[in-house]
N, C-alpha and C positions, 0 to 999 in steps of 0.2 A: 466551599472547595467543585469543580467539574476535571475531570477528569475525562479528554478524546480521544482514545485510540483506531486504528482504521486500518483491518486486514481485508489484506490484497490476495487473490485469488490466485496466480498465472496459471493458465493449460498450456501446456505447447508456450514450452517453457524460450527457443530457439527458439520463432517464430513474431513471439509481444515483447520481451522481455527488454532491446533497447526498447518498444513506445513506454512503452512505460519506467522506464529509464529518463528518458526524454523530458517524460509531465516533467515526472517524482525533483529530477533536477530545474523544472520550471520554476518549479513547487518553496523548490528548496528550503528557504523562509521559515516555515510554518511545521520544516520537522523539527524535530529533535530529538528520536532516535528514533533508528530505525534496523530489525533485523530479517533478514532473508535467513529462509530455511526450504531445504532439497533435500531429496536424498540423492545422496551420490558418491558411487563405488569405484573408481579408480576414470578410468573412459566410462563405465554407463549410470550416466550421472542421469537425474529422472524430470520427466519432458515437465512433471508437479511444480509449478513453484509456491510460497509460500511467502507472504511482510506479514508482521509484525510496527506499524508506525506511530510513536508517541506524539499526538499535533500540541501546535500550542497557535490559535491567531482563534481570528473570528466567524461566525456561523463560517455564513455567510459563505465565506469564500475557502471551508473547509467541504459543506458542499458542493466548492468547485468546480475540486479533485475532484472528490467523490465520484462524480463526473465523471472529468474528465478520463475517468479512466475505468470506470466504465462503457464507456466511448468503445477506449481498442479490447478490439474479434477475440475471445477466452482470457477474459481478464471483471474478475468481481472480486468492487469497493468495496467494503459495507464499514458508514460510520458508526460509531459508536463514545455513546455521549456516558460519563458513571460520577454520580453523586460521588463526594465523601463526607461522608461529617467528621467536624471538626476534633 
């Protein structure tokens, strides 16, 4: 069994977050679970963010999602596939 996740690092969240959200919304059927992390304390939110995506779907579509995210300035996405022993 293969588990596929994607890690997405967003620098300058105020500039890139809306574009990332638009891509994720368009490809939402591939996303099983999404977890967003950034350091924020009341009014002083971090400019950097990290997303973990638990994904489903065929490899070509997942690679296209990764490509679309990496096109966004300040965004680095990395697809990770891991084999699980049964």
